[in-house]
C-alpha distance (Angstrom), angle and dihedral (degrees) to the residues before:
residue distance angle dihedral
X1 . . .
X2 3.80 . .
X3 3.79 114.3 .
X4 3.78 95.0 -138.8
X5 3.82 112.9 134.2
X6 3.81 114.0 -76.1
X7 3.80 110.3 -142.7
X8 3.82 104.3 -163.0
X9 3.83 138.2 22.4
X10 3.83 88.8 -115.8
X11 3.81 91.7 55.1
X12 3.80 90.4 50.2
X13 3.84 91.3 49.4
X14 3.83 91.3 47.7
X15 3.80 91.9 48.6
X16 3.84 91.3 49.0
X17 3.83 89.4 52.2
X18 3.83 91.3 46.8
X19 3.81 92.3 52.0
X20 3.81 92.4 48.5
X21 3.82 91.7 47.5
X22 3.81 89.9 46.6
X23 3.81 87.5 60.8
X24 3.80 93.8 50.1
X25 3.81 100.2 -96.2
X26 3.80 129.2 125.8
X27 3.84 112.7 -113.3
X28 3.81 129.6 176.7
X29 3.80 138.5 163.7
X30 3.81 108.1 -104.9
X31 3.78 144.2 -161.4
X32 3.79 125.6 -20.4
X33 3.80 97.1 14.0
X34 3.83 91.3 56.9
X35 3.82 90.8 47.0
X36 3.82 91.1 50.6
X37 3.81 93.8 45.9
X38 3.82 90.3 52.9
X39 3.84 89.5 48.5
X40 3.83 88.1 49.2
X41 3.80 91.0 -118.9
X42 3.79 123.0 135.0
X43 3.84 107.5 -104.6
X44 3.81 114.5 -123.1
X45 3.81 90.5 -144.0
X46 3.78 140.9 -8.4
X47 3.80 128.8 -119.8
X48 3.78 126.2 -166.6
X49 3.82 124.5 -156.7
X50 3.81 120.4 -158.4
X51 3.79 143.2 164.4
X52 3.83 89.3 -128.0
X53 3.82 111.1 111.2
X54 3.85 117.4 -119.1
X55 3.81 92.4 -104.3
X56 3.82 90.3 50.8
X57 3.82 90.2 51.0
X58 3.83 89.5 48.7
X59 3.80 91.7 51.7
X60 3.83 91.0 53.3
X61 3.81 92.5 45.9
X62 3.83 106.8 36.2
X63 3.85 92.8 180.0
X64 3.82 92.8 54.2
X65 3.80 122.8 115.3
X66 3.79 124.1 -132.3
X67 3.82 96.0 -134.0
X68 3.79 97.7 164.6
X69 3.77 102.8 9.5
X70 3.83 91.7 157.9
X71 3.84 86.8 61.4
X72 3.81 93.7 39.1
X73 3.83 96.1 -105.9
X74 3.81 122.1 145.5
X75 3.82 125.1 177.5
X76 3.81 117.8 -141.5
X77 3.81 113.6 -158.0
X78 3.80 129.6 -163.2
X79 3.80 119.8 172.0
X80 3.82 104.9 -48.4
X81 3.81 94.1 -22.4
X82 3.79 131.2 93.3
X83 3.79 138.0 -172.2
X84 3.80 125.0 -169.5
X85 3.80 116.0 -137.3
X86 3.81 116.5 -160.4
X87 3.79 127.2 -172.4
X88 3.84 115.5 -125.4
X89 3.79 105.8 -98.7
X90 3.77 145.4 163.5
X91 3.80 115.0 -141.4
X92 3.79 120.8 -135.9
X93 3.82 117.9 -147.3
X94 3.84 128.5 -27.1
X95 3.79 102.4 -145.8
X96 3.84 93.6 166.2
X97 3.83 96.3 45.0
X98 3.81 90.1 -122.6
X99 3.80 113.3 68.9
X100 3.80 137.3 13.0
X101 3.80 118.2 -90.5
X102 3.80 89.8 -142.4
X103 3.79 135.5 11.5
X104 3.80 118.3 -146.9
X105 3.79 116.4 -169.3
X106 3.78 118.1 -137.1
X107 3.80 137.7 -172.1
X108 3.80 91.8 -139.0
X109 3.81 122.9 93.8
X110 3.82 87.9 -165.8
X111 3.80 91.0 59.5
X112 3.81 90.5 45.7
X113 3.82 95.8 58.2
X114 3.83 92.5 51.8
X115 3.83 89.5 73.7
X116 3.84 93.3 53.4
X117 3.81 123.0 100.4
X118 3.83 112.6 -119.5
X119 3.80 132.8 16.3
X120 3.83 92.5 -118.3
X121 3.84 88.3 57.0
X122 3.81 93.5 46.3
X123 3.82 96.6 73.9
X124 3.80 123.7 115.5
X125 3.82 129.5 -163.3
X126 3.78 132.6 -159.5
X127 3.82 99.8 -136.6
X128 3.79 94.8 -156.3
X129 3.83 93.5 59.2
X130 3.83 104.8 16.3
X131 3.84 88.7 -124.1
X132 3.83 112.5 157.1
X133 3.82 119.3 -138.1
X134 3.80 106.2 -154.0
X135 3.81 114.9 176.7
X136 3.83 96.0 156.9
X137 3.82 107.8 45.2
X138 3.79 93.2 -101.8
X139 3.81 95.5 144.9
X140 3.81 92.7 55.7
X141 3.83 90.5 49.5
X142 3.81 90.8 48.5
X143 3.81 89.6 53.5
X144 3.82 91.8 45.6
X145 3.83 92.8 45.3
X146 3.81 95.2 -123.0
X147 3.81 134.5 146.2
X148 3.82 106.6 -146.9
X149 3.79 129.1 169.3
X150 3.80 115.9 -120.5
X151 3.80 107.0 -107.6
X152 3.81 116.3 -24.0
X153 3.84 110.9 2.5
X154 3.82 97.1 -144.1
X155 3.82 97.0 61.6
X156 3.84 90.8 41.3
X157 3.82 90.2 58.3
X158 3.81 93.0 40.2
X159 3.82 88.9 57.7
X160 3.81 92.5 59.1
X161 3.81 120.0 4.9
X162 3.83 91.5 -160.5
X163 3.82 86.5 73.3
X164 3.82 87.1 75.1
X165 3.83 89.3 67.9
X166 3.81 93.8 36.0
X167 3.82 90.2 58.8
X168 3.81 88.9 56.2
X169 3.81 92.7 45.3
X170 3.81 94.1 51.7
X171 3.81 91.6 45.7
X172 3.82 90.2 52.0
X173 3.80 97.5 42.3
X174 3.80 95.1 46.7
X175 3.81 96.6 35.5
X176 3.84 89.5 -121.1
X177 3.79 131.2 147.5
X178 3.81 122.6 -123.1
X179 3.80 115.1 -115.5
X180 3.87 109.7 -112.6
X181 3.84 98.9 -115.0
X182 3.83 90.5 46.2
X183 3.82 90.9 48.1
X184 3.82 91.9 48.3
X185 3.82 90.3 51.5
X186 3.83 90.8 50.6
X187 3.82 90.6 52.3
X188 3.80 91.2 46.8
X189 3.80 94.3 48.9
X190 3.83 100.2 35.1
X191 3.82 91.5 110.4
X192 3.80 90.7 61.2
X193 3.82 94.5 64.7
X194 3.83 86.2 89.5
X195 3.83 90.7 78.9
X196 3.82 90.8 66.0
X197 3.81 113.9 102.2
X198 3.80 115.1 -100.9
X199 3.81 92.6 -119.6
X200 3.82 94.9 53.0
X201 3.80 91.4 46.0
X202 3.82 91.2 48.9
X203 3.82 91.7 50.0
X204 3.82 92.4 49.7
X205 3.81 93.6 47.4
X206 3.82 90.7 46.5
X207 3.82 89.9 52.8
X208 3.79 89.2 49.3
X209 3.83 89.4 52.7
X210 3.81 95.9 45.4
X211 3.82 104.3 41.7
X212 3.80 95.8 81.3
X213 3.83 98.8 -103.6
X214 3.81 102.2 77.0
X215 3.80 96.5 135.3
X216 3.81 94.9 54.6
X217 3.80 89.2 44.3
X218 3.80 94.0 53.6
X219 3.79 92.5 43.8
X220 3.82 88.1 55.2
X221 3.82 91.7 46.0
X222 3.80 88.3 53.6
X223 3.84 94.8 44.9
X224 3.81 92.8 50.4
X225 3.82 95.9 46.4
X226 3.82 91.8 -115.5
X227 3.82 93.6 114.9
X228 3.81 93.3 59.4
X229 3.83 88.8 53.4
X230 3.82 99.7 41.7
X231 3.83 100.8 33.4
X232 3.82 110.4 11.0
X233 3.83 90.1 166.8
X234 3.83 89.8 63.1
X235 3.82 93.3 42.3
X236 3.85 86.9 56.2
X237 3.85 89.8 65.9
X238 3.81 91.8 74.4
X239 3.79 112.5 106.0
X240 3.83 95.0 7.3
X241 3.82 101.2 134.6
X242 3.83 123.2 -142.9
X243 3.84 133.3 -155.5
X244 3.84 104.9 -82.3
X245 3.82 93.2 -142.6
X246 3.82 88.9 66.0
X247 3.80 99.9 24.7
X248 3.82 111.8 32.8
X249 3.82 88.3 160.6
X250 3.82 94.5 74.6
X251 3.79 138.7 -116.7
X252 3.83 128.3 6.8
X253 3.82 91.8 -96.5
X254 3.83 92.8 53.7
X255 3.82 90.7 46.8
X256 3.82 91.2 50.9
X257 3.82 92.4 46.8
X258 3.82 90.5 51.5
X259 3.81 89.6 52.1
X260 3.80 97.2 48.3
X261 3.81 88.5 45.1
X262 3.81 88.1 65.2
X263 3.82 95.2 50.3
X264 3.78 111.3 117.6
X265 3.80 119.9 -126.9
X266 3.79 108.5 -96.3
X267 3.84 95.0 26.4
X268 3.84 114.0 156.9
X269 3.81 113.9 -83.4
X270 3.82 91.7 -127.2
X271 3.81 91.8 54.1
X272 3.82 94.9 49.3
X273 3.81 92.3 48.9
X274 3.82 90.3 45.0
X275 3.82 89.3 53.1
X276 3.82 92.7 46.3
X277 3.81 93.2 49.6
X278 3.83 102.6 31.8
X279 3.84 92.1 105.1
X280 3.81 97.7 30.8
X281 3.83 88.2 118.1
X282 3.81 93.6 60.9
X283 3.84 101.5 81.6
X284 3.83 94.2 56.5
X285 3.85 93.5 43.1
X286 3.83 97.4 45.1
X287 3.84 113.9 134.6
X288 3.84 118.4 -178.4
X289 3.83 126.4 -138.7
X290 3.82 91.8 -102.8
X291 3.80 87.8 62.6
X292 3.84 100.7 39.1
X293 3.81 98.0 37.1
X294 3.81 94.9 -139.2
X295 3.82 115.3 41.8
X296 3.80 144.5 -22.1
X297 3.80 108.6 -71.1
X298 3.81 137.2 -168.7
X299 3.80 100.5 -165.9
X300 3.80 111.6 -169.9
X301 3.82 93.7 3.6
X302 3.80 91.1 140.0
X303 3.81 95.3 56.7
X304 3.81 92.2 41.6
X305 3.82 89.5 47.5
X306 3.81 92.4 52.1
X307 3.82 90.8 52.4
X308 3.82 92.0 47.5
X309 3.81 92.4 46.9
X310 3.79 89.7 50.6
X311 3.82 89.0 58.2
X312 3.84 90.5 46.9
X313 3.83 92.5 49.1
X314 3.80 90.1 50.1
X315 3.79 91.3 46.9
X316 3.81 91.9 52.9
X317 3.81 92.1 41.5
X318 3.79 96.8 -124.3
X319 3.81 114.2 -179.8
X320 3.81 115.3 -97.0
X321 3.80 90.2 -110.7
X322 3.82 93.9 52.3
X323 3.81 92.4 43.9
X324 3.82 90.9 52.4
X325 3.80 92.0 52.3
X326 3.83 94.4 46.0
X327 3.82 90.6 49.6
X328 3.83 91.5 46.3
X329 3.82 90.4 52.8
X330 3.81 90.4 53.5
X331 3.82 94.8 41.3
X332 3.81 94.1 52.6
X333 3.80 104.6 35.5
X334 3.83 94.5 98.4
X335 3.81 94.8 48.4
X336 3.80 93.0 78.4
X337 3.81 89.8 78.3
X338 3.84 88.4 65.9
X339 3.83 99.2 48.4
X340 3.82 94.4 101.6
X341 3.82 90.4 56.5
X342 3.81 98.6 41.9
X343 3.80 121.3 112.4
X344 3.81 113.2 -113.8
X345 3.82 91.5 -106.4
X346 3.81 92.1 51.6
X347 3.80 93.3 46.7
X348 3.80 93.1 48.2
X349 3.81 90.9 50.4
X350 3.81 88.9 48.6
X351 3.84 95.2 53.5
X352 3.79 94.1 46.4
X353 3.78 94.2 63.7
X354 3.83 111.3 126.8
X355 3.83 113.0 -82.4
X356 3.80 91.3 3.2
X357 3.81 90.0 172.3
X358 3.84 87.2 72.8
X359 3.82 90.7 54.0
X360 3.81 88.9 50.5
X361 3.80 92.7 49.8
X362 3.82 93.5 47.7
X363 3.82 89.7 50.7
X364 3.82 91.9 47.8
X365 3.82 91.3 50.8
X366 3.82 90.6 45.1
X367 3.83 91.7 55.4
X368 3.82 95.1 39.7
X369 3.82 88.8 53.6
X370 3.82 96.0 48.9
X371 3.83 130.1 20.0
X372 3.86 94.4 -6.7
X373 3.82 91.0 -133.4
X374 3.80 108.1 146.2
X375 3.84 100.1 171.5
X376 3.82 93.9 115.0
X377 3.81 91.7 45.2
X378 3.80 92.0 50.8
X379 3.82 91.4 44.2
X380 3.82 91.8 56.2
X381 3.81 92.6 41.7
X382 3.82 90.2 53.7
X383 3.81 92.1 45.7
X384 3.83 91.2 52.1
X385 3.81 91.5 47.4
X386 3.81 93.1 50.1
X387 3.82 100.2 39.8
X388 3.81 120.7 80.5
X389 3.83 113.9 -126.6
X390 3.83 90.5 -120.7
X391 3.80 89.1 59.3
X392 3.81 90.6 54.7
X393 3.82 93.7 43.8
X394 3.82 104.0 24.2
X395 3.81 121.7 -177.5
X396 3.82 107.4 -103.0
X397 3.80 113.1 -101.1
X398 3.83 92.9 -150.4
X399 3.80 134.1 18.9
X400 3.81 135.3 -165.5
X401 3.82 93.8 -84.7
X402 3.80 90.1 53.2
X403 3.82 90.0 53.6
X404 3.83 90.9 50.5
X405 3.80 89.6 51.7
X406 3.81 88.9 51.2
X407 3.81 90.5 57.2
X408 3.81 101.8 -98.3
X409 3.80 119.0 137.7
X410 3.80 122.9 -134.9
X411 3.80 112.5 -97.7
X412 3.81 143.8 97.8
X413 3.82 90.8 -49.3
X414 3.81 90.0 62.5
X415 3.79 96.2 69.9
X416 3.81 91.1 41.4
X417 3.81 91.9 54.8
X418 3.83 90.9 48.7
X419 3.83 91.7 47.7
X420 3.81 91.4 47.8
X421 3.83 90.4 49.4
X422 3.80 91.1 49.9
X423 3.82 90.5 48.8
X424 3.80 91.7 53.0
X425 3.81 90.7 45.4
X426 3.83 92.4 50.4
X427 3.82 88.8 48.4
X428 3.83 87.8 55.8
X429 3.83 93.3 -115.9
X430 3.81 95.4 117.9
X431 3.80 124.0 49.7
X432 3.80 106.0 159.3
X433 3.80 142.6 39.1
X434 3.80 90.9 -111.9
X435 3.81 91.9 53.9
X436 3.81 89.4 48.9
X437 3.81 92.3 52.0
X438 3.82 92.0 48.9
X439 3.81 90.2 47.2
X440 3.82 93.5 50.7
X441 3.81 94.9 45.3
X442 3.79 91.8 46.1
X443 3.78 94.3 50.1
X444 3.82 102.8 33.7
X445 3.81 123.2 37.9
X446 3.84 108.9 -141.9
X447 3.80 93.8 -133.9
X448 3.79 100.3 21.2
X449 3.77 130.5 114.6
X450 3.78 106.6 -61.9
X451 3.78 93.6 -162.6
X452 3.79 94.5 62.1
X453 3.81 92.0 44.7
X454 3.81 94.2 47.3
X455 3.78 91.2 54.6
X456 3.80 90.8 49.3
X457 3.82 93.4 49.1
X458 3.79 92.0 48.8
X459 3.81 89.2 52.3
X460 3.82 91.3 46.1
X461 3.81 91.4 52.6
X462 3.82 97.2 46.8
X463 3.79 96.8 122.2
X464 3.78 99.8 146.4
X465 3.83 97.9 -118.6
X466 3.76 112.9 152.3
X467 3.80 95.2 19.2
X468 3.79 94.6 103.9
X469 3.79 108.7 128.6
X470 3.78 92.3 -168.8
X471 3.78 99.2 -140.9
X472 3.79 95.2 165.1
């Protein structure tokens, strides 16, 4: 194959097929890319199926990677593009419900598609002619808008339990219905989704949340019983009533569905999980009117929600970085109601949280899916538009070495002086190094009693940030 630059994934896939055919092998486009081409959607990636054995593929493409050699899968790379090439096979037994016990290679494309999940994913295409090879009725199901398991649904789902969630995801993303026997099998086997590895489950749920049809996907998860198995904390939101003056839309489940319905395709994974879990602490903190005397309350739901989300993030093995952001989104979502009353220093610290645009979007969706009051959102938006970045993140006027030179000794007072200086700077009270030195020396004696000063600084800095109980 010539190493001239390949422009598109399709061109790479076509050239891989051409090279394989040129050496006497069968080679066809397979699975999702064929489905998407027939639906006139741009395929996310391209897969090739061939009767060439993995080692024969590797010899034709010396730069290729054997990514799943035990399943006959080789990845061909060119520039930034990649195409996965899989040898026709028939899988023997799936005793763990995740991967085949034995892979048997075959020369028959018809045999190969029998092991695939759904008829719409079992289509093959000859790239040189555009001819479709349909051994499973996939084209008819595409036209009818139906997700149907290939062959008997029960064994298809027993082979790989993740297919239970994939059926829901494809139905949601494509706006398709699920064929009755396939749907019945999903309901019957929903409890078995727990054998799927946490990482695979997380990836599938993240796709469901980021493909632009999250609401339909989660409604189907709930209807089939999959939600209670995969995310019982989210399933618990159903029927948990909210105070109508803040949430005229209904219970916590309805509110969450309305929010995920507004998520754009391709939204960051941390944002979509933050949105899904932002009110996860409400079911366990629910208190009815008969108990509170005035209205439904969820006292402490933010703190409880953060702890619950931490368990969920650990369970799904999110990276530390992603977990931190998801937890921050939940921890801070109620603070927006206080932005109009915050001191300048507090507000500036609030808006400089990492990936603050995700906090803004979660708050916007939260309001749009409840009382529709966007005053706080617009207030922050205006503040960000009118405030120079260097005012939000000013260069420090003094550092630790400066304090040492001024006669202060290292200790707990150090960080308090620096925090107090930053507060005054963020409030616009200090503009220069000289002003900062005068401020520090006037407020903190270098060799004075630290205890008295510490108490005074703590009192000075009592601005109420972080004390939101989030009872709404």
